[in-house]
N, C-alpha and C positions, 0 to 999 in steps of 0.2 A: 423205445422204452429208455434207453440210456439219455436221450434227449430231455424226457419227461422228468427223470430222476435228477439231472443236472439243474433243471429249472426249479424244482422243488428245493434243491439245496441252496441254489442262489436266493430264492424266496426266503428260506428260513434264515439264511445268513443276514440278508437285507433286513428281515423282521427283527432279528437279534440286534444288530447294530442300531436300528431305529429305536428299539426300547432301550437301549444303553445310552444312546444319546439323549433321548427323551428323559430318562431317569436322571442323568447328570445335569440337566437343564433345570429340573425342578428341585429346588432346595426346600426343605422343610421350612415352613413359616415360622417365624419367631412366635414364642407363646405371647397371646395378648395379656396386657396388663390387666389386672381386675379393675372394675370401674372404682371411682373414688367413692368412699363411704359418706354419705350425706348424715351428719350428726342429728339433724333435726327430722329425718324422715327414715332412715335405715337403722337406728338403734332405739333402745328403750326410752330415750328422751322424748320421742314422739308422743308417748302416752301422757305427758304432761299436758297435751293439747286437750285431752279427754277429762282433765280434772273437773271442769264445770259441769259435765254430763254426770259424774259421779256425785257432785255436790247437789245437783238438781234432783237425784235419785233419793238423796238423804234428806231433802230439803224439810220433810215433815218429822224428822227425828233429831235434827241438830239446830243450833242457834243459826239464826240468819247470816251472821257475821262469818260464820264456818263457809257457808255457800258463796258469800262474797268473796272470801279468800281464794276459793277454788277458781273463781273468774279471774281473780288477779293472777293466779298461776297460769291459767289458760291464756290470758292476754299477754303475759310476759312470754310465754313460749312463741306466741304469734309474732311479737315485736323482735323477738331474738332471731326467729327464722327470716323474717324479712331483712333485718340488718345483715344476716349472714349471706344472704343470697344476693343483695344489692352490692356487697363489697366484691363479689366475684364477677358482677356483670359489667358490660361495656356501657349500658345505660342504667345507671344506679337508681336514678329518681323514679324512673318507670318501673324498674324490677321491684323496688322497694314497694311501691304503690300496688303493683300486681299481687305480690305475695301477701301484703297486709290485707288486701281486700279478700283474697282468695280464702287465706287462713282465717280471717275474721269471720267470714260467712260460714266456711265449712267445718271449723273447729271449734267456734265458740257461739255464734248467734242462733244459727238454724239449729244445731244439736241441741243446744241448751232449751231453746223454746220448745222443741219436739219432746224432749224428755220431760220438761214441765208438764205439757199437756197430757202426755201419756199418764204421767203419775196423777195428775188431776182427775183424768176420766176414770182410772182404776179406783182412786179414792171415792169418787162418787159412786161407782158401781158396787163396791164391797162394803161402804158405810164406815162410820167413824170406828176407831179402836183397831184398825187393821194395818197400821203404819208398816209393818214388816213386809206385808203383801204388796203395798204400794211401792216400797223401797226395791223390793226384789223384781217388780215389773219394770220399773226404771232401769235398773242394772241389767236385766235381760234383754230389754230393747237395744241398748247401746251397740251390740255387735251388728243387729239388723239394720240400724239406720245409716251407718257410716257410709257404705258404698253408694247408696241411691242419693245421699246428700251430696257427696264428692261429685258424682256424675251430673247432678242437676247444677252444681255450682260451676263445674267445668263448662257446661252448655250455656249458662248465663254469661259466664266471662267472656266465652268465645263469641257469642252472638251479641251482648250488649255492651258490657264494661270495656272489653279491650277495644273494639272498633270505635266506640263513641266517646267514652271517658278518658281512657288511657292514652289516646292519641294526641290530647292536649297537654299530657304531663311532659316536661322537659325532657330532652334526652340528653 
C-alpha cells in the first residue's frame, strides 16, 4: 500500500511539474491587429456605387440628366476604387484592370440594366400614372439583386476574364 501511495504522489508531482512547465512555455499570444479598413468597401462610401441603381429607379420621375449624374457618381466610385487598389498592389496595371472590370460590371452595368428592366416591366404591368409604384419596385429590388450579381460577376471573372483577358495585361 505504501508503494502505491508513493507512486501516486510521484505521479501527481510529475503531473504538477509538467503542467507548470507547459504553462510557462505557452505565453499568451499578442492581440491580433484588426484588419485594415477598406474605404471603398467597408465604409458608407461604398453606397456611392449604388447611385446609378437609385437613379434608374427614379428614371420615370426625374430628368434624364439626373439619371446620367447618378451614373457619373457610380463610375467615379469605380475608378477611385480601382486606383486605390492598384496603388497598393505589386501588379498595379493588372489590379487596376481587374477592379475596374469587376466594379464596372457588378456595381454599374449589370445592376443598372437590371433595375431599368424591373422598372420597365412593373411600369408595363401597372399601367401609366403609377410612377410611385414603379420607383418603389425599383428601390425594393436593389437589396435583392446585389448578392446574386456579385456572385455571377465573381464567377465570370474567375472563369473567363482573369484567365484569358487579364493574363495579357502587363504585370
